[in-house]
N, C-alpha and C positions, 0 to 999 in steps of 0.2 A: 516888635517895636516899630511902629509906623512913624513916629516923630523923629525926623532926622537929627534934631538937636539932642534928644535923649539917647539915640543910638550912638552918636559921636561921643557923648559924655561917657557912656557905658564902655565903648571901645577904648577910649583914652584911659579910663580907670583900670580896665583889664590889662592893658599894656604896662601901665605904671606899677601894677602890683604883681606882675608875672615874674617868675624866676628866669634866669638865662635859658634854661632848658625849655621852658614853656614858650619863651619868645622865639626860640629856634623853630619849634614845632608850629607856632603860629605863622612864621614866615613861610615855611614849607606849605602849610595849608593854603595860604594866600597865593603862593606861586602856582599851586595846582588849580585853584579857582581861576586865576588869570589865564592860564594855558587852556583850560576847558572853555572859557568864554571866548578866547581868541580863536580857537579852532571852530567853535560854533558860528561865530560872527563871520569868519572867512568863508566857511561853507555856505553861509547865507548871502554872501556877496557884500557884506558890510565891512569894507576894507578899513574904514575909519575906526570903528570899534575894535576890530581885530588888531590894528596897529597900536592903538592905545593900550590894550591889554598886553600885547607883546612887549611894548616899551616898559610897562610896569614890571613885567616878569624879568626883563633885563636888569632893571634897577635892583630887584630883590637878589638876583644871582650875583650882581656886582657887590652888593652889601655882604652876602654870605661869603664871597671870596675875600673881600677886604678885611673881614673880621676873623678869618680863619688863622689860628696861630699854629704855624708849621712846627714849632718847637715842642708842642705839648703832646702830640700824638703821632706815632709813626705812619699812620694812614693818611695824615693830613695832606701830604704832598700829592697823593693819588686823588684825594677829594678836590684839591685845588685844580688839578688837571681836568677833572670832570666839570668843574665850574667853568673853566676857560672854554672847553669844548661846547658846553651848553650855551654859554653866552654867544659864541660864534654861530651856533645853529639858530638861536633865537633871532639874531640879526638877519641871517639868511631868510628865515621864515617871514620876517617883517618886510624885508626888501622885496621878496618874491610874492608876498601875500599867499603863502603856502600853508594851507590848513593841515595837510598831511605831515609836514615838518613840525608844525606846532603840536600836533598830536603825538608825534614821536618824542618830542621834548617832554611832554606831559608824562608819557609812559616811562621815560628815563627818571623823572623826578619822583613819581609815586613810590617806588620801592625805597628811595632814600628817605622820603618823608615818613614812611611806615617804620623804617629802621630807627630813625630818631625818636619817633613816638614810643616805640617799644623800649628803647633805652631809657627814655624819661620815665615811663611807667615802672620799669624795673628799679630804677634809682629811687623813685618815690616810694615804692613798696618796701625797699630795703631800709630807707630812712624811717618810714612809719613803723616798720617792724622793730627797729632798734629803739624807737620812742614808745612802742606799745600802742600805737594808734592804727586805724584803718586808713589806707591811702585813698586819696580822691582819684577818680578816673579822669584821664585826659580825653576830652571830646574829640 
């Protein structure tokens, strides 16, 4: 999709029709993209792009933290601590222009993203099985 308006419309529609689980995986996917781009930009000496990507990553982590319901799941408090630690590390990476720290943050996020994706796929498969349908794969 080379047309920016079409891409924006497609993205808006994808978000509007996504389930909460799909939105969570989409946020994690974007977080990994931001951290990858930040690390690459900082390694290339592009501090402006690196900073912008790290700031966007900080916004995503802050959103993940603020929407985490600690009363629903016993592991939520631990995840909240991870989010707080990650936010602190992202701020440090940005202030220092530290590509290695941005990469360390990405490596911390990737297994979380993969776990949420797997949980979503398992949930979708169970729901589809109960309904007698074949589940769609999460990209």
